[in-house]
C-alpha positions as CSV (number, residue, x, y, z in Angstrom):
1,M,-26.2,7.1,17.6
2,L,-23.3,4.8,17.3
3,T,-21.9,3.4,13.5
4,L,-19.7,1.1,12.4
5,I,-18.3,-1.0,9.9
6,V,-16.7,-4.2,11.6
7,K,-14.9,-6.8,8.3
8,F,-13.9,-9.7,8.8
9,L,-11.6,-12.0,7.2
10,V,-12.5,-15.8,7.8
11,K,-10.7,-18.7,6.1
12,P,-12.3,-20.2,3.4
13,D,-13.1,-23.8,5.0
14,Q,-14.9,-21.9,8.1
15,L,-16.7,-19.4,5.8
16,A,-20.5,-21.7,6.2
17,V,-20.3,-22.1,9.7
18,F,-19.3,-18.0,10.1
19,R,-21.8,-17.0,8.1
20,Q,-24.5,-18.9,9.9
21,A,-23.3,-17.9,12.9
22,L,-23.4,-13.3,12.0
23,N,-27.1,-14.7,10.8
24,S,-27.8,-16.3,14.3
25,N,-26.8,-12.9,16.4
26,R,-29.1,-11.0,13.4
27,L,-31.6,-13.1,14.0
28,G,-31.2,-12.0,17.9
29,S,-30.5,-8.4,17.4
30,Q,-33.6,-7.5,16.2
31,S,-35.0,-8.0,19.5
32,E,-32.9,-5.2,21.0
33,P,-34.3,-2.2,21.7
34,G,-30.9,-0.8,20.8
35,M,-30.5,-1.7,17.6
36,R,-31.2,0.1,14.2
37,E,-29.9,-1.8,11.6
38,M,-27.9,-4.3,10.9
39,R,-26.7,-5.8,7.5
40,F,-24.2,-8.1,6.0
41,F,-22.1,-8.1,2.9
42,E,-19.3,-10.4,1.1
43,D,-16.7,-8.8,-1.3
44,K,-17.7,-10.5,-4.5
45,D,-13.7,-10.9,-5.6
46,S,-12.8,-11.9,-2.5
47,P,-16.5,-14.3,-0.5
48,N,-14.5,-14.8,2.6
49,S,-14.3,-10.9,3.3
50,I,-17.1,-10.3,5.3
51,F,-18.2,-6.2,6.2
52,A,-20.9,-5.1,9.2
53,Y,-22.6,-2.5,8.7
54,E,-24.6,-1.2,12.0
55,R,-26.2,0.8,14.0
56,W,-27.3,1.1,17.2
57,E,-28.9,3.7,19.4
58,N,-26.0,4.1,21.1
59,A,-22.5,3.0,22.8
60,Q,-24.3,1.3,26.2
61,A,-26.7,-0.2,23.0
62,H,-24.0,-1.9,21.7
63,Q,-22.3,-3.4,24.6
64,A,-25.7,-4.4,25.8
65,H,-25.8,-6.5,22.6
66,I,-21.8,-7.4,22.5
67,N,-23.5,-9.4,26.2
68,Q,-25.5,-11.4,24.8
69,P,-25.0,-15.1,24.0
70,Y,-25.3,-15.2,20.5
71,A,-23.2,-12.2,20.3
72,Q,-20.7,-13.6,22.6
73,T,-21.0,-17.3,20.2
74,L,-19.5,-15.4,17.1
75,L,-16.8,-13.7,19.2
76,Q,-15.6,-16.6,20.6
77,L,-16.1,-18.8,16.9
78,A,-13.9,-15.5,15.4
79,E,-10.7,-16.5,17.9
80,N,-10.0,-19.2,15.2
81,A,-12.3,-18.6,12.3
82,L,-10.7,-15.6,10.8
83,L,-7.1,-15.0,8.5
84,S,-6.2,-11.8,10.8
85,P,-8.5,-9.8,13.5
86,I,-11.6,-8.3,13.4
87,E,-11.1,-4.9,12.3
88,V,-13.7,-2.5,14.2
89,M,-14.0,1.0,12.1
90,T,-16.3,3.7,14.4
91,L,-18.2,6.2,11.8
92,Q,-19.2,9.8,13.2
93,D,-21.5,11.7,10.5
94,T,-20.5,14.0,7.8
95,K,-22.4,17.3,6.4
96,P,-24.9,16.5,4.7
97,A,-25.8,13.4,7.3
98,P,-27.6,10.5,6.2
99,L,-30.3,9.6,5.9
100,H,-31.2,6.3,6.9
101,E,-34.8,5.5,8.1
102,N,-36.0,9.6,6.5
103,N,-34.1,8.3,3.2
104,P,-37.4,8.3,1.0
105,K,-35.3,6.2,-2.3
106,Q,-36.5,2.3,-1.2
107,V,-35.6,-0.9,-3.0
108,Q,-37.7,-1.7,-6.0
109,A,-38.4,-5.2,-6.9
110,E,-37.2,-4.4,-10.3
111,D,-34.2,-3.4,-9.4
112,D,-30.3,-5.4,-9.2
113,V,-29.1,-3.7,-6.4
114,F,-25.2,-2.8,-6.7
115,S,-23.5,-1.9,-3.3
116,L,-20.1,-0.6,-2.4
117,F,-17.9,0.4,0.7
118,F,-14.8,2.8,-0.6
119,I,-12.5,3.2,2.9
120,F,-9.7,5.4,1.2
121,K,-6.4,6.9,2.6
122,I,-5.6,10.2,2.0
123,K,-2.6,12.0,1.8
124,E,-1.8,14.6,4.4
125,G,-3.9,17.9,4.4
126,Y,-6.5,17.0,1.7
127,K,-9.1,15.8,4.5
128,E,-11.1,19.5,4.5
129,L,-10.8,20.2,0.9
130,L,-12.0,16.9,0.3
131,L,-14.9,16.9,3.4
132,Q,-16.4,20.5,1.7
133,Q,-16.4,18.8,-1.6
134,F,-18.6,16.4,-1.1
135,T,-20.7,18.5,1.3
136,A,-22.2,19.4,-2.0
137,H,-21.7,15.9,-4.1
138,V,-23.6,14.2,-1.8
139,A,-26.7,16.2,-1.7
140,Q,-26.5,16.4,-5.1
141,T,-26.1,12.3,-6.0
142,R,-28.7,12.5,-3.2
143,S,-31.1,14.7,-5.0
144,E,-30.4,14.7,-8.4
145,E,-29.7,11.0,-9.3
146,P,-33.0,8.2,-9.5
147,G,-30.6,5.3,-10.0
148,N,-28.9,6.7,-6.3
149,I,-30.3,5.4,-3.2
150,V,-27.8,5.6,-0.1
151,F,-24.4,7.7,-0.5
152,D,-23.0,8.4,2.5
153,L,-20.2,10.1,3.3
154,Y,-18.2,8.8,7.0
155,T,-15.1,9.5,9.3
156,I,-13.5,7.8,11.0
157,D,-12.6,7.9,14.6
158,G,-8.9,7.7,15.6
159,K,-7.8,7.5,11.9
160,D,-8.2,11.2,10.3
161,D,-6.0,9.5,6.8
162,T,-9.3,7.8,6.3
163,L,-12.6,8.2,4.7
164,V,-15.3,5.9,3.9
165,I,-18.1,5.7,1.8
166,Y,-21.1,3.6,1.9
167,E,-24.1,3.6,-1.6
168,H,-26.1,1.1,-3.1
169,W,-27.4,1.7,-6.6
170,R,-30.4,0.1,-8.6
171,K,-28.1,-1.1,-10.9
172,E,-24.2,-1.3,-11.7
173,S,-24.3,1.0,-14.8
174,D,-26.6,3.7,-12.5
175,L,-22.9,4.8,-10.7
176,W,-19.9,4.0,-13.3
177,D,-22.6,5.1,-16.8
178,I,-24.5,7.7,-15.2
179,H,-23.0,9.2,-12.0
180,F,-18.8,9.4,-12.7
181,K,-20.2,11.3,-15.6
182,Q,-22.1,14.2,-13.6
183,P,-19.7,17.3,-13.0
184,Y,-20.0,17.3,-9.2
185,A,-18.7,13.8,-10.1
186,I,-16.0,15.1,-11.9
187,E,-14.7,17.5,-10.2
188,T,-15.1,15.2,-7.3
189,S,-12.6,12.4,-9.4
190,K,-10.0,15.0,-9.8
191,L,-9.2,16.2,-6.6
192,L,-9.7,12.7,-5.2
193,E,-6.6,11.5,-8.2
194,Q,-4.5,14.3,-6.0
195,A,-5.6,13.4,-2.5
196,I,-6.0,10.1,-2.1
197,V,-2.5,8.0,-1.8
198,G,-2.5,5.0,-4.5
199,D,-4.7,4.1,-6.9
200,M,-8.7,4.6,-5.8
201,K,-9.7,1.1,-7.2
202,Q,-7.5,-1.0,-4.4
203,Y,-9.9,0.7,-1.6
204,M,-12.9,-0.3,-3.6
205,N,-15.3,-3.2,-2.0
206,V,-18.1,-3.9,-4.4
207,V,-19.9,-6.3,-2.2
208,N,-22.7,-8.9,-2.4
209,E,-25.7,-7.8,0.4
210,F,-26.7,-11.6,2.5
């Protein structure tokens, strides 16, 4: 499995046409046998910051996708439509692994889904401590909090100083008012305060899916 987060910082006057190209790319990819998931999100505070969350059967499937005309159209458009180069993050699973298709929780019609990418830099010497802490934290969040839909922790290839949390909640208060008051979340927050470079809030990207 190949899991990616791809970040695009789009010029404001190019946003509409770039989003259209993203949607065409997603539509075309649905017929590709190696595509498992492709979702797009815009940052609530900066709508021209767009995140793609993608899963592919393997690297060969992703390369086959890149060679498709709709993907090439998107890449060609990106040459002039972006404020900075495309940022591609290749993710690696941690324990417990993401549930993906085996996740028993599904979005319900009444949910006002609240999603975020927490992509944070950590100080040297804290990575293994955090991975150990999150092993229990992720498992408890999934099993004990009905308001949680997805809670996945990843490392990034080539970036030993960065971790990624990918989250979906049924509503915003399930995160702020319930999750962060759980004993395991309080314990993790204490460790993060020591481990993170800078302030935690600077790394939180609250997003809307489109």
